[in-house]
N, C-alpha and C positions, 0 to 999 in steps of 0.2 A: 504494500500500500504506499503510495507516494505521500510525502509530508505536506503536500500543497493542497490535498483534498480537504474540503471544509465540512463534509459530512459523509460518513460511511455507514451503511448497514451491513454488517458482515452475515453472510448466509447461514442458515441453520444447519451447520455441518458438524456441530459437536454435541455431545450428550451432556456435559458438565462443564460449567465455567468455574475455575478456581481463582478467586481474586486474592492475590498476594503470593509472591514467589519466594517466601521465607521457608524455614524448615517444616512448619505446619502444612503450607501449601504444597511443598514438594512431596511430603509424606502422603497427603490426600491424593495428589496426582499418581503417585506410584501405585497406590492401591486401586484407582480407577483404570489405569492403563493395563495393569496386570490382569484385570477382569475383562480386558478387550474394549473398554469404553473409550470414546474420543474426548479429549480434554482440550479446553483453551485455558492456558495459564496466562493471566492478565496481571501486569504490575506497572506502577508508575515510574519505576526505575529502569534503567537499561540492563543489558545482559551482564555487565560487570558486577552487578549486585545480586546476581542469583544466589539464593541461600539466606539472604537478608542478615538480620541481627545475629543469627546463630553463628555465622561465619566468624564473628569477632569474639566469640565466647571462649571461655576456658575449656569447655567440653565436659563440665561436671555433671555426673549422672548419679541420682539417688537410687541405690539398689540395696537389696536386703538379703542377708544370709548368702553371701557369695563365696566362691573359693577364695578370692582375693582377700576377703575378710577373715576366713577361717585359717588362711595361711598365717595371718598376723595375729592369731588367738583371739579374734573378736567374735563373741557369741552374740548372734543377732537372730530375730525371729519376726514373723509377721505380727505377732501379738505385741511385742515390744514396739515395733515400727508404728502400729497402728495406734497404740496408746500415745506415742510421742506426737503422731500427726494430730490426734484429736486435742491433745493439750496445747499444742501450737495454734491450731486453727481457731479454737474456742468458738465453734459454730453457735451462734445464738439467734439466728433467724430461721429456724427449721421449718417453721410453718409457711415461710414466704420465700425470701431471696436465697436461703441456704438449702432449700428443700432438695434441689437436684445437685448442688455442690458437694453435699456430704456423701451422697451416692457415688458421685465421681471420685471423690477422695479415697473412699474404700476400694473402689474398683482399681485405682491407680496403685495403691499401696499393695494389693494382691498382685498386680502385674509386676510391680518392682521386686516382689518376693518370689515371683514364679517365672512366667515366660520371657520376661524383658531381656535378660542377659542372653539367652539363646537367640531371641529375635534380633538383637543388635548384632550378634556374632554372624547370623545369616546374612546380614547387610554388609558384612566385612569390617564391622566396628568392634575393635577390641580394646582392652583397659589396661592402663599401667598397673604395676603390681602394687603400688602404694595406695592406701585409702586414706582420705583427708577426714578429719574431725571437724566439720564446719557447723557453725551456729550451736554452740554448746548449751545455750539456753539460759533460763532465768533461775537456775540453782534449785528447782523443785521437780521432784520425780513425776508429778502429774501436771507439770507445767510446759512451757515451751522449751524446745531444743531437742537435739539429738542425743540420746542416752549413750550411743557408741558411734564410731566412725563409720560413715555411709557414703562419703563423697568420692565417687569413683571418676577418674578422668580418663577420657578416651585418648588413645593414641591419636595424634594429629589434632588435638583440642577440638574446638568447634568446627574448625576447618575440615577435620577428618570425618566429623558426624555429617557435614553437609555433602561432602564429596560423593558418596555412593548414591545419594538421592538425586543430586544434580546429574550425575552420569546416566542414571536410569531415565531421567527426564529427556536428556539429549538422545538416548536410544530409542525411547518411545517416539520422539519427534522424527528420527530417521525412519521409523516403521509407519509413519503417517497417523499415529494415535494422538500425538500431542502437538499443539501449535503454541508457540511463544508470542505473546503480545506485549512486548516491551514498550515502555513510554506511553501506556494507555492508562489514564487515570480514571478510575470509576467514581462518577459523581451522583449516580442514582441506581438503586436496585429496582428493577421492573417487576411488579407485581400485578398480574392480570387474573381477575376473578378469585383473588385469594391465593394465587400460585405464583412462585417466583418463576419467571420465564427469561430473565436476562439482565443485561446491565447496560447503562448508557454513561458516556463520560467524554472526556477531552483527550485529544491526541496531543501529546507533548513533543516539543522540538527534540530531535536526536541530541544526546549528550552523552560523550564517551569519557567523561571524566573517571578517574581510578575509583575502584571500589571504596565506598564509604563516604567519599567527598560529597558535598551538597551539590545537587543538580538544579538546573533550571526548571521553572514552572511555565515556561513560555508555551502558549497554546497555538497549534497550528490547524486545528480542525476538531472535529466531534466524531463519535463512533457509537454504534449500538451493536450488541452482540446477543444472540438468542440462544437458548439451550433448555433442556428439560429440568435442570437443577443448577443451583449456585451455591458454591461453598465460600465463605468469607474467612480469610486467614491473614488479616492485615496488621496484627500487631497492637501495641498499646500507645501510651501517650508520652513516653518518657522524654522525648525531645521537644515536646510542647509544654514549656514552662507555664504558659498561661492556664492550660488545662490542668496542670499539676496543682497550681494555686487555687483554681476554681473548685476543685474536688478534694483539696487538702482537708483532712477531717479534724474537727475541733478537739478530738482526743489527743492529737499530735501537736496541739498548740498553734503557733504562728509559723507559716512557712517562711523559709529564709528570703532575704531580699536577693542574694546570689547563690546560685547553685552551679555545679559543674554537670555535664551532661554525659551519661554513660551509654548513649545509644546514638545512631547516625541520625541525620535530620529528618529522614523519611519515616521515622517512628512518630507519626504526628497525630494519631488518634482520629483522623477524619471519618473513618468508616464507622465509628461508633454511633455518631448521630445520624449518618446516612442510613445505617441499619434501623435505627429507631424511627426515622421518617418512613421506613418501609413496613413498619408495624412491629419490629423486634422489641422484646422487653429487655432493658438494660438494668442490671442490679448490681449492688455492692459497689457502686462508683466511689465511695469514700474509703475503699481499701486499697492501699498502694504500698510499695516496697521501694525505699530509697536507703542508700548506704551513708554512713556517717564517717567513712575512712576514705573520702575521694581526695584525689590529687589533680591539680591542673596538669595536663599532659604537656611535657615540653616539646613534643614533636607531634602537634595535633593532626588529625585526619579530617574530622568533621567540626562544626562549630561548638565551642565551649567544651571540646573533648575532655572528659575526665576519666581517670583510671582508678579503680578500687585497690587499695592494699588488702591483701588477704593475710591478715596478721596471725602470727602465733601468739601465745598468751602472756608474753613477758613484758611488753612495752608498758610503761606507766602512762595513763590516760588523764589529761587534765582539761578542764574546761577553759574557756577563753580568759577567765580571770585567775587561773593557775590553781584551781582546787581539784584534787583528785576525784574522778567520778566515782559515785557509789556502786555498790552491787545492785543489779547484775550488769552494770555498764563496764564490762571488761572486754578487752580486745578478743573478737571472735566469738562472743557469747549470745548477746541479745540485741540484734540489729534495731528493731523498732523500739525496744525499751530504751536504748541509748538515744535514739532519735527524740523520742518522747521527753526524756530528761533535759536534753539540750534546747528543746523548743518550748517547753512549758515552765522552766525555772524562770522566775520573773527577771532576775538581773542578768539572765544570759540572752533573752530574746533578742535584744538589739545586736547580738553578736552572731556572726554566721559560721564560726569556726571553732575548732578545738585543737588539742595538741597531743601528739605522742612525744615522749621523752624515752630515749633508749640509748644503748651503746652500739659500737661498731660489731661487737660479738653477736648481739641479738640481730642486728641488721643482716649479717651474714648468714645466719641460721634460719631466721624466722620470716623475713619478708619475702613474700611472693606478690605478684601483680596480676590482675584479673586480665583475661584477653588473650586470644591467640597470638596477637603480634608481640605480646610481652613475654612470651614462652616459647621462643623459637626452637628450643631443643625438643620439647614435647610436640609441637606443631610439625616439626620436620622428622619426628619419629627417630631422633638421634639418641639411641639407647646408651651408646658409649659416652656420649657428651653429657647426658644427664648424671651418670656415675662420676665422670671426670669433674663436672663442675658443681653439682649439688651434694654429692656425698664425699668425695675425696677432695674437692677443690678447696683452696684458700681464697678469702675474699668473698664479697657478695656476688650473686648471679650478675651477669653483665647488664640486663635491663635494669635490674635494681640499682647498680652502680651508676648507670647513666642517669637515672632520676636523681640520685644523690649529688652528682656533679652538675647537673643542668637544670634540675626541677626548681621551680620558683617557690615550692613549699618546703625545701630542706635548708637547714642550717647545721653546721658542724663546728665544734669548739673543744678545746682541751680542758676547759673549767666550766663549772655551772654558771658562774657569774658572766663569763663571756658568752655562753650559750643563750642565756636569758636575754642579754643585750641584743643578740643577733635576731632572737625570736620577736622581741618588741619592735625591732626595725622592719618586721613584715607586716605590722598592723598600723592603723591610722594614729593609735594612741598607745603609750607604753602601759599595757595592762597587767604585765607580769612582774612580781617582786621575787627576786632570786632567793632572799631569806625564806619567804613562804614555801618556795618550791623545795629548798634544801631541807627544811623540817620534815616535809612529807616524804622525800627520797630517803633521808637517813633513817626515818622510822621504818620504812619498808626494808631498807638494807639490813637493819638489825635482825629481821626475821630469817635472814639466810644462813644463820650460823648452825641451824639444826635441821634435821630431816623432817621436822614437823613445825607447825606454824599456826598462829591465830589469824593471819592475814589471808583472806579468801583467794586473792590473786596468786600468792605464793603456794597455797594449797593447790590451786588449778595448775600451776606450772608443774609441780610435783606429781600430780594425778596424770597429766598429759604424757610425762616422760615414762610412765609405766606402759604406755602403748608403743610398742616397737616402732611402728611407722613414724610417730612423732619424734621419738628419741633419736632416730636415724638421721632424719632430714627436716624436721620442722620445729623443733623446740630446743633453744640453747640450754646448755648446762646452767644451773642456777648460779647466779653471781650477784655481787653488789653493783647497782647502777654506777656508784661513784668510785668503783674500782678502777684506778688508772691503767691497769693491764687489760681491761676489756674496752677501753676507749678506742677513739675519742667519743665524746658525747654527741648526740643527734637530736635535733628537735624537728618535728614534722607537723606542719599546719595542715589540718584536715578540713575538708569541706563536705557539705551534703552533696551526694551524687545521685541523680535521678536515674531510675532503672526501670521497674516493673509495675504493670497495672495488674492488680489482683481481682478486680471485678470486670464486669463486661456483659455481653450477650448471654442471656440464660439459654441453655440447651439441655435436652434430655440425653440419656446415655448413648443415643445414635448420633449425637451431635446436631439433631434437628433443631432450628431456632424456634424458640417459643414466642408467641405473641402476648399481648397484654391480658388475654383471657386464659393464659396458661396452656394453650393448645399449640401444637406445631403448626408453623407456616409451611405448607406443602412446597416441596422443592427448595427450601431454603436451609442451608447448614452453616455452622461457624466452628472454628477450631483455633487452638493456639491462644495467644494473649488476648485477642480480641473477645474471646469467649471466657475470659478469666481463666484460661487454660482448661476449660471444661466446666460446663454447669453454671457459669457466671461467677465462679469463685471457689475453685477446688482447694486453694490454700487457706480459706477463711481469713483470719487477720495476720497470720504469720506464715513464713515459708521455712522449710527445713534444708534448704540449698541443694543444688543438683536436681531440683524438682521443676525448674522452668523449661529447660530443654527437653526433658524426658516427658513433660506434660504436653508440649508441642507435638512430640512424636506420638504420644498415646491418642490425644484427641484428633489430630490429623489422620491417624490411621482409622479411627472410629468413623470420622466424617466420610473418608473415601469409601470404606466398606459400605456404609449405609446408603451413600448416594449410588454406588454401583449397583446394590441390590435393588434400588427403587426405580431406576431408569431403564427403559426398553431397550 
């Protein structure tokens, strides 16, 4: 189709339209073409962005009772994982907005404890031998958090997860079963007689900028495409700070004035309201997932590009005024609990940042960065490189060292007083007092003399090192922050980083979109983040990590299979 066409009605030559070429859309398309159905894959971005946000992810996958866990002497089970999920989700709208979400949640945990690992292997997706202990929780057995390590990382990171599905899409296109409609922005879902029959939208000018960079929205025409069914898989709102602030929940206080952005610009949330205009029911829009350990990327790809620190448990965490954060606001424990504390404490609301204070020894062992591009050894499946750099190597991993050298949020000093001076230089006013920080750090350091402690963070460090995976590559040997042999000292300014939408289009277990009356809209499906990863909010209020990518796969698979069974 030439770009100078002002209107195009594409003939009814496909069975199903998939709107969104991210991992949920690719998974749905794979299920459809495997069933012999003809698919139109429609996306506002160009071919460089096939795979969407998942390409940039670390490739973390929530799995339960795996060989990888058992080799590391981790005892996991469906019952333990389901207890953790319910304690984290805190579903409290069971008669309404959470009605389908809780059913999706149980189905997903059953999949994660059952077929998921084998299904991934069938796609050629294998796992690194270590298992991460992400989101350790709020320190209650029946509360939020993972009781055991469950964060499995795919070889190839998110890039490796996307790869087989993208390859299958290209193979299906070569067989004539799939057509790519890049730079087609959907502006309307067409509903005829209560049935979804197609999409309409704008043709965008070609734009071959590299993957992840912001592309133009110059319109060169319009289009309409018809089919027997439509699957919406267009992601969330993380790059649209106006929508983030609009739906920011009162329970999390006041949204920051300044945030960094953890997703490319195309994660704009447009299709949520477009789906609502077509009759879809949107639920749990006040549930969202943003990180408090965000950094300004010194080498950005998209606007406001932020990177998340995946912290080990040893850095000391201070608020903008230099006070140590209270339990359970510890590194790697309770993401939204920490966000709530920082955004609801009255004298912190005017400040958009917090601080890590750590040593070079902690940086080298514990700092990891989110994203495929920040983990080239895993992305490139360089097994020898991982052992050489992460297990046997001296110094920090190269991407971490690059942030330390070039990042706007890092300061380094040999003394605490010098460090605080440099930390104060990064803010509009000098908010930190070196004497106040010293008292708190020295009190913590006194707890290191024994293998037991009354300090919860020190207890957590020692608990983590009882897990072999953490002891080998993720948790530094316990030491005093002010020990010169562990230095230099490092201060890291942390920002709120936008990331995931936990609510969205309500769907049943076949990913059918539900209308305001609670009944399915015939021919209309939704999957991935736009559907709250399934049911309009599979995570409830909190996530256990490794559950975003996996739920895109799970809900995309469900949508593709259901649509394939429904169309002629």
